C-alpha positions as CSV (number, residue, x, y, z in Angstrom):
1,M,-150.2,110.8,-2.9
2,H,-149.0,111.8,-6.7
3,E,-150.0,115.2,-8.0
4,S,-147.2,115.4,-10.5
5,E,-150.1,116.2,-13.4
6,S,-153.2,118.2,-13.5
7,D,-156.5,117.0,-15.1
8,S,-158.7,119.6,-14.0
9,R,-162.4,119.0,-15.8
10,S,-165.6,121.3,-16.0
11,Q,-167.5,122.1,-12.8
12,A,-170.7,120.4,-13.6
13,T,-169.2,116.8,-14.4
14,S,-172.1,114.5,-15.5
15,A,-173.3,111.9,-13.6
16,S,-172.2,109.3,-16.5
17,E,-168.9,110.8,-15.8
18,I,-168.7,110.5,-12.4
19,F,-169.7,106.8,-12.1
20,D,-166.5,105.8,-14.3
21,E,-163.3,103.4,-13.5
22,Y,-162.5,105.9,-10.5
23,Y,-165.9,104.9,-8.7
24,L,-165.2,101.1,-9.1
25,R,-161.6,101.7,-7.5
26,F,-162.9,103.4,-4.6
27,W,-166.3,102.0,-3.9
28,E,-166.2,98.4,-4.9
29,G,-164.4,97.4,-1.6
30,E,-166.9,98.4,0.2
31,L,-170.1,97.1,-1.6
32,A,-168.6,93.7,-1.8
33,D,-169.0,90.6,0.3
34,D,-171.2,91.1,3.4
35,R,-172.6,94.5,2.3
36,L,-173.8,92.9,-1.4
37,K,-175.0,89.6,0.5
38,R,-177.2,91.8,2.8
39,D,-178.4,93.8,-0.4
40,V,-179.4,91.2,-2.1
41,G,-181.1,89.5,0.7
42,L,-183.5,92.9,1.3
43,V,-184.0,92.8,-2.0
44,L,-185.4,89.3,-2.0
45,E,-187.5,90.0,1.4
46,L,-189.2,92.9,0.2
47,A,-189.7,93.0,-3.4
48,G,-191.8,89.2,-3.0
49,L,-190.2,87.6,-5.9
50,R,-190.3,84.0,-7.7
51,P,-187.5,82.3,-8.7
52,G,-187.4,82.8,-12.5
53,D,-189.1,86.6,-11.9
54,R,-187.5,89.1,-14.6
55,I,-185.7,92.2,-12.7
56,L,-184.5,95.4,-13.9
57,D,-181.3,96.7,-12.2
58,V,-181.3,100.6,-13.0
59,A,-178.2,102.3,-12.9
60,C,-176.5,99.0,-12.6
61,G,-173.2,100.0,-12.4
62,Y,-170.8,97.1,-12.6
63,G,-173.4,94.6,-12.1
64,R,-172.9,93.5,-8.5
65,M,-176.7,93.4,-7.7
66,T,-177.6,92.1,-11.4
67,N,-175.2,89.3,-11.6
68,S,-175.9,88.4,-8.0
69,L,-179.5,88.2,-8.6
70,T,-179.0,86.1,-11.7
71,V,-177.1,83.6,-9.8
72,S,-179.7,83.3,-7.3
73,G,-182.0,82.2,-9.9
74,F,-183.5,85.4,-11.5
75,D,-184.0,86.7,-14.7
76,A,-181.8,90.3,-14.2
77,T,-181.5,93.1,-16.7
78,G,-179.0,95.8,-15.8
79,V,-179.1,99.4,-17.7
80,D,-176.4,102.0,-17.2
81,L,-175.0,104.9,-19.3
82,S,-171.5,104.1,-18.6
83,V,-169.7,102.1,-21.1
84,F,-167.0,101.2,-18.8
85,L,-169.1,100.0,-16.2
86,L,-171.2,98.0,-18.2
87,D,-168.2,96.2,-19.9
88,E,-166.8,95.4,-16.4
89,A,-170.6,93.9,-15.3
90,R,-170.2,91.6,-18.7
91,A,-166.8,90.4,-17.5
92,R,-168.1,89.6,-14.4
93,A,-171.1,87.8,-15.5
94,R,-168.8,85.7,-17.9
95,A,-166.3,85.2,-14.8
96,L,-169.3,83.6,-12.8
97,D,-170.7,82.1,-16.1
98,V,-174.3,83.5,-15.7
99,Q,-176.7,85.2,-18.3
100,A,-177.6,88.4,-17.1
101,D,-178.2,91.0,-19.7
102,F,-176.7,94.4,-19.6
103,R,-177.8,97.4,-21.9
104,Q,-176.7,101.0,-22.4
105,R,-179.7,103.3,-21.4
106,D,-180.4,106.6,-20.0
107,M,-182.8,106.2,-17.2
108,R,-185.1,108.6,-18.6
109,N,-186.0,107.0,-21.3
110,L,-186.2,103.5,-20.8
111,W,-189.0,102.6,-23.8
112,G,-189.4,99.2,-25.3
113,M,-188.8,97.6,-21.8
114,D,-191.9,96.1,-20.0
115,G,-193.1,93.2,-18.5
116,F,-190.5,93.4,-15.2
117,A,-191.9,92.1,-11.9
118,C,-189.5,94.3,-9.9
119,A,-187.2,97.2,-10.9
120,L,-184.3,98.1,-8.6
121,L,-183.0,101.8,-8.5
122,W,-180.2,100.9,-5.7
123,F,-177.5,102.8,-3.8
124,T,-178.4,106.2,-4.8
125,S,-179.1,106.2,-8.1
126,F,-182.2,108.5,-7.8
127,G,-181.6,112.3,-7.8
128,Y,-179.1,113.4,-10.6
129,F,-181.2,115.5,-12.7
130,S,-183.7,118.0,-12.5
131,D,-187.1,117.5,-10.2
132,A,-188.9,117.3,-13.3
133,E,-186.0,114.6,-14.7
134,N,-186.3,112.7,-11.3
135,A,-190.0,112.7,-11.5
136,Q,-190.0,111.3,-15.2
137,V,-187.3,108.5,-14.4
138,L,-190.0,107.2,-11.8
139,R,-193.0,107.2,-14.7
140,Q,-190.3,105.4,-16.8
141,I,-189.8,102.6,-14.6
142,F,-193.3,102.6,-13.8
143,G,-194.0,101.6,-17.6
144,C,-191.4,98.9,-17.0
145,L,-193.2,97.1,-14.6
146,E,-196.0,94.5,-15.0
147,P,-199.3,95.2,-12.9
148,G,-198.5,94.2,-9.1
149,G,-194.9,94.7,-9.7
150,R,-192.6,96.5,-7.4
151,L,-190.1,99.3,-7.6
152,L,-187.4,99.2,-4.8
153,L,-185.4,102.6,-4.7
154,E,-182.3,102.4,-1.8
155,T,-180.4,105.2,-1.0
156,R,-179.6,107.4,2.4
157,H,-182.0,108.4,4.6
158,W,-182.0,112.2,4.5
159,D,-183.8,112.5,8.1
160,R,-180.8,111.0,10.0
161,M,-178.1,112.4,6.8
162,A,-179.4,116.1,7.4
163,R,-178.3,115.8,11.1
164,R,-174.9,114.3,10.8
165,F,-174.0,115.8,7.5
166,D,-170.2,115.5,6.9
167,P,-168.7,118.2,4.9
168,V,-165.5,116.3,4.2
169,T,-165.1,112.6,3.2
170,V,-161.6,110.8,2.4
171,R,-161.3,107.2,0.7
172,S,-158.0,105.4,-0.1
173,K,-157.0,102.4,-2.8
174,G,-153.3,101.8,-2.3
175,D,-151.5,105.2,-3.5
176,D,-154.8,106.8,-4.7
177,F,-156.9,109.1,-3.1
178,L,-160.4,110.4,-3.2
179,V,-161.5,113.6,-1.3
180,E,-164.9,115.0,-1.4
181,Y,-166.1,118.5,-0.2
182,H,-169.7,118.6,0.5
183,T,-172.0,121.5,0.3
184,Y,-176.1,121.7,1.0
185,D,-178.3,123.7,-0.5
186,A,-181.2,123.8,1.5
187,Q,-183.0,126.2,-0.7
188,N,-183.3,123.8,-3.0
189,G,-182.5,120.3,-1.6
190,V,-179.3,119.7,-3.5
191,Q,-175.8,118.5,-2.1
192,K,-172.8,119.4,-3.9
193,S,-170.0,117.3,-3.6
194,R,-166.2,118.7,-5.3
195,Q,-164.1,115.9,-5.9
196,T,-160.5,116.0,-5.8
197,L,-158.8,112.4,-7.2
198,L,-154.9,112.1,-7.1
199,V,-154.7,108.8,-9.0
200,D,-152.2,107.2,-11.3
201,G,-150.1,110.2,-10.7
202,R,-152.4,112.7,-11.6
203,R,-154.9,114.8,-10.1
204,I,-158.4,115.6,-11.3
205,E,-161.2,117.9,-9.7
206,R,-164.2,117.5,-10.8
207,T,-168.1,118.3,-9.1
208,S,-171.3,116.5,-9.2
209,F,-174.7,117.3,-7.6
210,V,-177.3,115.0,-6.1
211,R,-181.2,115.9,-4.8
212,R,-181.5,114.9,-1.2
213,Y,-185.1,113.8,-1.1
214,G,-186.7,113.3,2.3
215,F,-189.1,110.1,2.1
216,P,-192.3,111.7,2.1
217,E,-191.1,113.4,-0.9
218,M,-190.1,110.6,-3.0
219,R,-193.4,109.0,-1.8
220,A,-195.3,111.7,-3.2
221,L,-193.0,111.5,-6.4
222,A,-193.9,107.7,-6.6
223,L,-197.6,108.0,-6.2
224,Q,-197.7,110.7,-9.0
225,A,-196.0,108.6,-11.3
226,G,-198.8,106.1,-10.7
227,F,-197.6,103.7,-8.1
228,V,-200.7,102.9,-6.1
229,S,-198.4,101.8,-2.6
230,V,-195.5,103.3,-1.0
231,R,-193.8,102.3,2.1
232,G,-190.4,102.8,4.0
233,Y,-188.4,100.4,5.1
234,D,-185.0,100.9,6.9
235,E,-181.3,99.2,5.8
236,N,-182.3,96.0,7.7
237,G,-186.0,95.5,6.5
238,G,-187.6,97.1,9.9
239,P,-190.0,100.1,9.7
240,L,-188.2,103.6,8.6
241,T,-187.5,105.7,11.8
242,E,-185.5,108.9,12.1
243,E,-182.2,107.2,13.2
244,S,-182.5,104.6,9.9
245,D,-179.1,104.8,8.2
246,R,-180.4,104.2,4.9
247,C,-183.9,104.3,3.3
248,V,-185.5,101.6,1.0
249,L,-188.8,103.0,-0.7
250,V,-191.1,100.2,-2.1
251,A,-193.7,101.1,-4.4
252,V,-196.7,98.8,-6.0
253,K,-197.7,99.0,-9.4
């Protein structure tokens, strides 16, 4: 570990700053290969898609789902705020020789995007704003979908996570480390994560917040956004239970 330089940041780091080159460095390995195949397979199982259907990948990051779905024969568009991750997504699309479309957009404002058969909010991409803004995200996605289109929102299943809440997590990549200290505000349903990154000879301190919704809360928000049918599944596409590790909400327009 290297701690020769200190680069402390403000306490309330925005979500777009958290999902940066360091996010890619510490998470890419866990999300590749078997995990990617499982995730893509789950989307195909739950979304009811046909070859050529248009898919909107909201908070697409470095394009792992967008590019993989394009390789599988779908017309996928990825949107994200992070310029760094979008550049990485485009580079990976070129390496795969696929025509995935990537755009810099704020998920709270998806005006002008419509006609999609499916929209993804994958791998805990929901909950980084106020309750009102999180509800706005779902309304925006509703407007992007064609009639009968589906939203797939995938995240940690709070019923199980709340009982096994880990206050400290550590990730490493070579000589670099990410240490996170987690606390939970039960009054407001918000998890605060204080990050210490020891990377490239620097020490970076920053903090992120995510609203941890239970499935009934997310279902209520989806119905309020206009969706007519909402169901919950686990990480394998089975029924959601109290022991499910992850939750996939499927909402139909």
